[in-house]
N, C-alpha and C positions, 0 to 999 in steps of 0.2 A: 700693811699693818694698821691702817686707819681705824678699823673696827676694834682691834686689840688695844689701841691706845686708850679707849674708854673702858676697857675691861677692868673690873674691880672684884676681887674676892678677898675674904677675910683670912683664909688659911688654906694651905695646900700641902699634901704629903706625897712625895715621889719615891717609890721603892727603887732600889738598884741605881742610886744616883751618884755614885762615886766616879762614873765615867760614861762615855757614850751619850745616848739619847737621854738617859736619866739626868746626867749632869747638865746637859744642854737645856733641858726643861727647867731645872732649878735656876740656871742663869737667866733664861727668858723671863721667868716670873720676877726675879730680882730687878730686871731691867725695865719692867713696866712703869709707865708714868705714875701709876698709883699701885705700888707693889703691895702684896699681901702683908698683913701684920705678922703673920707667921708662915715661914716656909720650912718644911721638914724634909731633910735629905737623909737617906738611909744607906748603910753599907754593911757588908758582912764583917769587915775588919776595920775598926776605928783607927788602928795604928798602922795599917798597911800603906805601902807606897802609893797605891792607886787612890787612896783617900786624901792624899796631900793637897790636891787642888781644891777640893770641896772644904777641907779644914781651913785653908787659907782664905777662902771666900767667907767662911763664918766669922773670921777675925775682922773682916771689913763690913759685914752686914749683921747687925745685932738681931735682926728678925729671922736669920737663918740658924736653924738648930740641926746639928748632925747627930743621928742616932744609929746605934748598932742594931741591926735587924736581920734575922734569918727567917724568910717567909715560910720555910718548911717547919719551923719550930714554934709550937704554941706558946711556950714560956717566953721566948724572945718577942713574939708578937704582943703578948700581954705587957711585957716590960716597956715596949715602945708605946703602946696604948696609954699606959700610965703617965709617961712623960709628956705625950701630946696633950692628954687631958689636963695636966697641970697648967700647961701654957694657954690653951684655948678656953678653958673653963666653960661657962654656960653658953658661949657663942658657938661651940662645936667646931667640927672640921668641914670646910666647904667642899674641897675636892680631894678625893683619894685617887692617885694615879698608880695603878698596878703595872709597873714597868719592869721589875726584876725578871730576868729570863735567862735560860741556858739552852744549850743545844748539844746534839751529838751528830756526827757526820756519817752515820751508818746508812747503808742501803737496805733493801729488803732481805738480802742474803745475810748481812752481818748484824742487823739490828738484834738486840737482845733484851731480855727482861730487865736486867739491872740498869742499863742506860735508859730504857723506856720509862721505868719508874722514877728515875732521877729527874728526867726532863719533865715528866708529868707533875711531879711533886713541886717543882719550882714554877712551871709555866701555867698550870691549870689549878692545882690544889692550893698553891700559895695565894693567888689572887682571891680564891673563894674564902680561904681562912682569914685573910686580911679584911675582906669586905664584911664577913660575919663579925669580926672583933670590933671594927670601927663603925659599924652600923649605928650604934647609939649616938656617937658624935656627929655622924652625918644627919641623922634624924633631928638632932638638937639644932644643927645649923639650918635645916629646912624649916623647922618650926619658927625660928627667930627671924628668918629672912622676910623682908617686905616684898620681895619679888613674887609676882603672880606666875602661875604655870610652872614649867620646869626649865631650869637653866643652870649653867655652870656657876653663876653668881649666887645661886641658891644652895644647891647641894648636888654633887655629881660623883659617880663612880666611873672612872675611865680605865678600861682595860686595854693595855697596849698589845694588840694582836699582830697579825702579819698576813700579807697577801698569800704567803706560803700556806696558810690555813684555809684558803678558799678552795672548796671541793670542786666548784664549777670551773675555775681558771687553771688550777694545777700549774702555776707559773714555774718555768725553768726546770721542770721535772727531769728532762733529759740530762741536764748538767748538774743539778743539785738535788739529790734524793731526800736527805735529812728527814727520814720517816718519822722519828719520834717527835721532832720539832713541828712538822706539819700537823700531825695528829693532835698534839697538845694545844696548838693554836686553834684548830677547828673545834676542839672541846671547849676552849676558853670562849669562843664565840657563842657557844650554846649557853655557857654560864652567864654571859652578858645578857643574852636574850631572856633567860629566866629571871635575872635580877631586874630587868626593865619591866617585866610584868608584875613582879612581887613588890618592888620598892617605890613605884611611881605614886602609889596612894599615900606614901609618906613624904612626897615632895622631892624624891631623889631620882635623878636621871641616870641612866646607865647606857654607855656607848662603848663600842669597840673601835679602836683606831689602828690603821696600818700606817707606820711612820715613813713609808717610802723605802727605797733601797739605799740605805745609808752607809756611808764609809765608816765602818767600825772594824774592830779586830777580827770579828767572826764572819764578816760578809765578803765573799770572794768577788761579787759583782756590784760594786757601789755605783750609784747614779747621782746622788745628791749628798751634800755635806750635813753634818749634825746640825749646824746652825740653820741651814735652809729648812730642814725637817722640823726642827723644834719651833722655829718662828711660825711655820705653817700650822703646826699643831695648836699653838697658843691662839692664833687667829681663829682657827676652827672652833676651839673651845669658847671663845668670846662670842661666837655666833650661834651656838647650839640653842635649840628651843624644843618645845614639846614634841614637835614632829620628828625630831631626831632621836627620841628615846628608843632604845633597842635596835639601833642601826649599826652598820659596819661601814665606817668612813675612812678615807685616806687622809694624808697630811694636808691636802688641798680642799677637803670637805666633799670629795666625790664619793658616791656610794660604791662599795666593793661587793661583788657577788658573794653570797655565802658559799 
């Protein structure tokens, strides 16, 4: 974590951060020697049981703001944008981490349009809509940053992808089909690549990250803990530079095949 120790960002927003990887990322940013002035955590239900831990964290950390957000709802996105804008002002938003995701456990025989559209709407369209809405704040951060080139300390769009979306690897397909999830993450990778080509001129870096096979409620084959994954991700973020724009990396910074 030596590199991350010197990592400094003004503000970060993590979607889907009431549990799992999202909550872990919020904790890692709060634990940095030089934590962000603003950390925004989002949840579907502010009063839900799953939100209890992040709400308790907000009581201890005045720089942590917990927001209600549904990434599939444009009105909800605009409401969150307004609140973030009030906090960050002219300094803008340094990092947007599109982490909120869902899955269905269907195979090719049982996959259906309803589940496919639900998964796509959260995993692919949600990050696209969030990036569109928060783009002005990311541009503002990039303009005001003294950093040269592209970096996470300047302005970055981080899309939490998955090795399950790698068309080349097709990891664990014999055991875990998850058709809609695989397709949605492959599509998110394409969104990331397009963003990297479009937004780099504005000083914004775009990267897709596979968090590893993490022990969460939805993962039947965990290999690492949330803490290991999120410590790795924050270290990777601290090291990103121009050459990483538009890449697909894992939690240790290794390239993942598209």
